[in-house]
C-alpha positions in Angstrom: -5.0 -28.4 23.9 -5.8 -31.3 22.3 -2.9 -30.8 20.2 0.6 -28.3 20.4 2.7 -27.4 17.8 6.2 -25.8 17.6 7.3 -23.6 14.4 10.8 -22.0 14.6 13.8 -20.8 12.5 17.5 -20.6 13.0 17.7 -20.8 17.1 14.1 -21.8 16.8 14.7 -24.3 14.6 17.5 -26.0 16.8 14.8 -25.6 19.1 12.6 -27.6 17.3 15.2 -30.7 16.9 15.9 -30.8 20.9 12.2 -31.0 21.5 11.8 -33.8 19.1 15.4 -35.6 20.5 15.0 -34.5 24.1 11.5 -34.1 24.8 9.5 -36.1 22.7 6.0 -35.9 24.4 5.9 -32.1 24.5 4.9 -31.5 20.8 2.6 -33.4 18.6 3.5 -31.5 15.4 7.5 -29.8 15.1 8.8 -27.4 12.0 12.3 -27.0 12.5 13.9 -24.5 9.1 17.4 -23.4 8.9 18.3 -25.4 12.0 21.3 -24.6 14.1 22.0 -28.2 14.5 26.0 -27.8 15.4 25.8 -23.5 16.6 28.0 -24.2 19.3 31.0 -25.6 17.3 30.5 -26.7 13.4 28.6 -24.1 12.2 30.7 -21.0 14.4 34.2 -22.9 13.4 32.8 -22.4 9.5 31.9 -18.8 10.2 35.7 -18.0 11.1 36.7 -20.3 8.3 34.5 -18.3 5.6 36.2 -15.0 7.5 39.9 -15.9 7.1 39.3 -16.9 3.5 37.6 -13.9 2.8 39.9 -11.5 4.6 43.2 -13.5 2.9 42.1 -11.7 -0.1 40.1 -9.1 0.4 42.2 -5.1 -0.3 44.0 -3.4 2.7 43.5 -0.3 4.4 46.2 2.3 4.9 47.1 0.4 8.1 47.4 -3.2 5.9 43.9 -4.1 7.9 41.9 -6.6 5.2 38.4 -4.5 4.1 36.0 -7.7 4.1 32.7 -6.5 2.4 35.1 -5.9 -0.9 36.6 -9.5 -1.1 34.1 -9.7 -3.4 32.2 -6.7 -5.2 28.5 -7.3 -6.3 29.2 -8.0 -9.6 31.6 -10.2 -8.8 28.9 -12.4 -6.5 26.3 -11.6 -9.7 29.0 -13.4 -11.7 29.4 -16.3 -9.5 25.4 -16.8 -9.5 25.0 -16.4 -13.1 27.8 -19.0 -14.2 25.8 -21.3 -11.7 22.9 -21.0 -13.5 24.3 -21.5 -16.3 25.7 -24.8 -15.2 22.4 -26.3 -12.8 19.7 -24.0 -13.7 18.4 -26.1 -16.6 18.7 -29.4 -15.1 15.3 -29.7 -13.2 13.6 -29.1 -17.1 12.9 -25.3 -16.9 15.6 -22.1 -17.2 13.6 -20.0 -14.3 16.8 -18.5 -12.3 15.9 -21.3 -9.5 18.5 -24.2 -9.2 15.5 -26.8 -8.0 17.3 -29.9 -8.8 20.9 -29.4 -6.3 21.7 -32.9 -6.2 22.8 -32.8 -10.1 24.4 -29.3 -9.8 28.3 -29.5 -10.6 30.4 -26.4 -11.0 33.7 -25.2 -10.5 34.9 -21.6 -9.4 37.9 -22.1 -11.4 35.9 -22.0 -14.8 35.5 -18.2 -14.1 39.2 -17.3 -13.7 41.0 -14.5 -15.2 43.5 -15.2 -17.8 45.2 -12.1 -16.7 44.1 -9.4 -14.8 41.4 -9.1 -12.9 38.6 -8.2 -15.5 34.6 -7.8 -15.2 34.0 -10.6 -16.5 36.0 -12.8 -14.5 37.4 -13.6 -10.6 41.0 -13.4 -10.2 42.5 -16.3 -8.7 42.6 -15.7 -5.1 38.9 -15.2 -5.2 38.6 -18.5 -6.7 40.5 -19.9 -4.6 38.8 -18.5 -1.7 35.8 -19.4 -3.0 36.8 -23.1 -3.4 38.6 -23.7 0.2 35.4 -21.9 1.6 32.4 -23.8 -0.1 34.5 -27.1 0.7 33.9 -25.9 4.5 36.6 -25.9 7.2 39.4 -28.2 8.0 42.2 -28.4 10.3 45.9 -28.7 9.4 45.1 -32.8 9.1 42.8 -32.0 6.7 39.7 -33.1 9.2 36.4 -32.0 8.1 35.2 -29.6 10.5 31.4 -28.7 9.3 29.8 -29.5 6.6 30.2 -28.1 2.8 28.4 -25.3 1.2 25.7 -26.2 -1.7 26.0 -23.8 -4.9 23.2 -21.9 -5.6 22.4 -18.3 -7.0 21.2 -17.1 -3.9 24.9 -16.4 -3.3 24.3 -12.8 -5.0 21.7 -11.7 -2.6 21.5 -9.4 -0.1 20.8 -11.5 2.8 24.3 -13.7 2.0 26.3 -11.2 1.7 24.8 -9.3 5.2 25.9 -12.6 7.0 29.7 -13.4 5.1 31.0 -10.3 4.2 28.8 -7.3 5.2 28.8 -4.0 3.7 31.5 -1.6 5.9 33.4 0.4 3.5 36.1 0.1 6.2 38.2 -2.8 8.1 35.6 -2.5 10.6 33.2 -5.4 9.5 29.6 -5.2 9.9 29.1 -8.8 8.5 26.7 -10.8 11.1 29.6 -13.1 11.5 31.5 -10.5 13.0 28.8 -8.9 15.1 26.8 -11.8 16.5 28.9 -14.8 16.1 32.1 -14.3 17.1 31.4 -12.2 20.3 29.1 -15.7 21.1 32.3 -17.7 20.3 34.6 -16.0 23.0 31.9 -15.4 25.6 30.1 -18.5 25.6 30.7 -21.1 23.0 34.5 -21.9 24.6 35.0 -23.4 28.0 36.1 -21.6 29.8 35.5 -18.3 28.1 38.0 -16.2 25.8 37.3 -13.3 24.9 40.7 -13.0 23.2 39.2 -14.7 20.0 38.4 -13.4 17.1 37.3 -14.7 13.7 40.2 -13.7 12.3 42.6 -15.3 15.0 40.6 -18.5 15.5 42.9 -21.4 15.5 41.3 -24.8 13.8 43.4 -27.0 15.3 43.6 -25.7 19.0 40.3 -24.1 19.8 37.3 -26.7 18.5 38.1 -29.0 21.3 37.5 -26.0 23.4 33.8 -25.6 22.3 32.6 -29.2 23.2 31.2 -28.4 26.2 28.6 -26.2 24.8 28.6 -28.3 22.0 26.7 -30.8 23.9 23.9 -28.7 25.5 22.9 -26.5 22.3 24.3 -29.3 19.8 22.1 -31.9 18.2 24.1 -33.3 15.1 24.2 -36.7 16.4 20.9 -37.1 18.1 19.3 -39.0 15.1 17.2 -41.7 16.7 13.6 -39.9 16.8 12.7 -42.9 18.2 10.2 -42.1 21.3 8.9 -38.9 19.4 8.1 -41.5 16.1 6.5 -43.9 18.9 4.6 -41.3 20.6 3.3 -40.6 16.6 5.1 -37.2 16.4 5.3 -35.5 12.9 8.6 -33.6 12.2 8.9 -31.2 8.9 12.6 -29.9 8.4 12.8 -26.8 5.7 16.3 -25.3 4.6 17.3 -22.2 2.1 19.7 -23.7 -0.4 21.8 -20.5 0.0 21.7 -19.9 3.7 24.9 -18.3 4.5 25.1 -19.2 8.5 23.8 -22.9 8.7 24.7 -25.0 5.3 21.9 -27.1 3.4 23.9 -29.7 3.6 24.1 -30.0 7.1 20.6 -30.7 7.2 20.4 -33.0 4.7 23.4 -35.0 6.0 20.9 -34.6 9.4 17.9 -35.9 8.2 19.8 -38.7 5.8 21.1 -40.2 9.0 17.6 -39.7 10.6 16.5 -42.1 8.1 19.3 -44.4 8.1 18.3 -45.0 11.4 14.3 -45.4 10.6 14.2 -48.2 8.0 15.8 -45.6 5.2 13.6 -42.6 3.7 10.3 -44.2 2.5 10.0 -45.4 5.5 11.6 -42.2 8.2 9.2 -40.2 6.0 6.1 -41.5 7.9 6.7 -39.2 10.4 9.8 -36.4 9.6 10.2 -34.5 6.2 13.1 -32.3 4.6 12.0 -29.6 2.3 15.0 -28.2 0.3 14.4 -24.0 -0.7 16.2 -23.4 -3.8 17.6 -19.6 -3.6 16.3 -18.9 0.3 18.8 -17.2 2.2 19.0 -17.3 5.7 15.2 -18.0 7.0 13.5 -16.0 4.1 14.9 -14.1 1.4 16.7 -14.8 -1.8 15.7 -15.1 -5.1 13.6 -18.1 -3.5 9.9 -19.2 -3.3 10.3 -18.2 0.5 6.8 -17.8 1.3 4.9 -21.3 2.4 2.3 -21.8 5.0 4.2 -25.0 6.9 1.6 -24.7 9.7 -1.2 -25.8 8.2 0.9 -28.4 6.2 1.6 -30.0 9.7 -1.8 -30.2 10.8 -3.2 -31.9 8.1 -0.7 -34.4 8.6 -0.6 -34.9 12.5 -4.5 -34.5 12.5 -6.0 -36.2 9.1 -2.7 -38.4 8.5 -2.3 -36.2 5.2 1.4 -36.6 4.4 3.0 -33.9 2.8 4.1 -34.5 -0.9 4.6 -30.8 -1.4 3.9 -27.3 0.1 2.7 -24.8 -2.2 5.5 -21.9 -2.2 5.5 -18.3 -3.7 8.2 -15.6 -4.2 8.1 -12.3 -2.2 10.9 -9.9 -2.8 13.0 -11.1 -5.4 10.6 -13.6 -7.4 7.4 -11.7 -7.1 4.5 -13.8 -8.9 6.1 -17.1 -9.2 4.7 -20.2 -7.4 6.6 -23.7 -6.8 6.2 -26.8 -5.0 8.8 -27.4 -2.1 9.4 -31.4 -2.5 9.5 -33.6 0.1 13.4 -34.4 -0.2 14.6 -36.2 -2.1 12.3 -35.3 -5.1 12.3 -32.1 -7.1 10.3 -29.9 -8.4 10.6 -30.5 -12.5 8.5 -28.6 -14.8 5.9 -30.4 -16.9 6.9 -29.3 -20.1 4.0 -27.0 -20.8 1.7 -24.5 -18.8 2.2 -21.6 -16.8 6.0 -21.6 -15.6 5.2 -19.0 -12.7 2.3 -21.7 -11.6 2.8 -24.4 -9.3 0.7 -26.6 -11.0 2.6 -26.9 -14.2 5.3 -28.5 -11.6 5.4 -32.4 -10.5 7.8 -33.7 -7.7 10.2 -35.7 -9.2 12.6 -38.6 -7.8 
């Protein structure tokens, strides 16, 4: 073929970064969405940390086991999402349910804490503490950070966020995707040697991270931020990440991109071959209150074959935001409403520094 392209999300997104870093001649254009940059260590550590934070406040069954799904009700998460929108929605120029300027979003769960007993319009003190600790990212007993923080986004109330973090099981037999997918992978694969006694609930943040180093060196891309050979041969990289992704933090992808940029003369210079697009509201790979349908492949083909670098990508809502269109802007720009025009049309927004 004259040109070769790779598109992947999650593990596929990490494969895309692996190709750019380790096999720079294989593909002319690579799209890495919600990349599992540190799946074998940092992100998996985070699943244990969130699970332990939420288990600690979950109601117990008759045997004293936590019912994880009930740590937060859907109403609780809707309450958090609504307050995030109150604090951060309008800073992008339009109150539309989307936090399109995440860098300017300042939110503290403590403002939702009940003054007395738990009520429908507030969160209990333990719930506030669990959210605060969880979204700050996992730490060991010495206070050292073990993974990225999590952005505050209204997509926390979407079904995809709950499915990964809390699940829907009415019993202590959790059906969260953290439990079903990540827990056995940690024990059977990510620790060396394998240790199937590890659970998300008993993961030790002082002892166990070092046991993940071997497989992190195989799967991980967190330190591979030069891309010099890929850049030299004319390769183009586009990264996408949902701001309400519950398994791989959008803050991790942002930090990774910023390291790539720092190693290539800064963001303006790095944008000649690598660009990041953040998707407000989107959960893992798709879903959530987001414009989560977009054609990245056509954009990267135009970039590779015609030299037309994408300043923005046209996107539209699907299940949660039907009929809504927005531009996804190349980081660090965001979509700002022009002040007039159809609020559901992408043409009414401009990518703004």
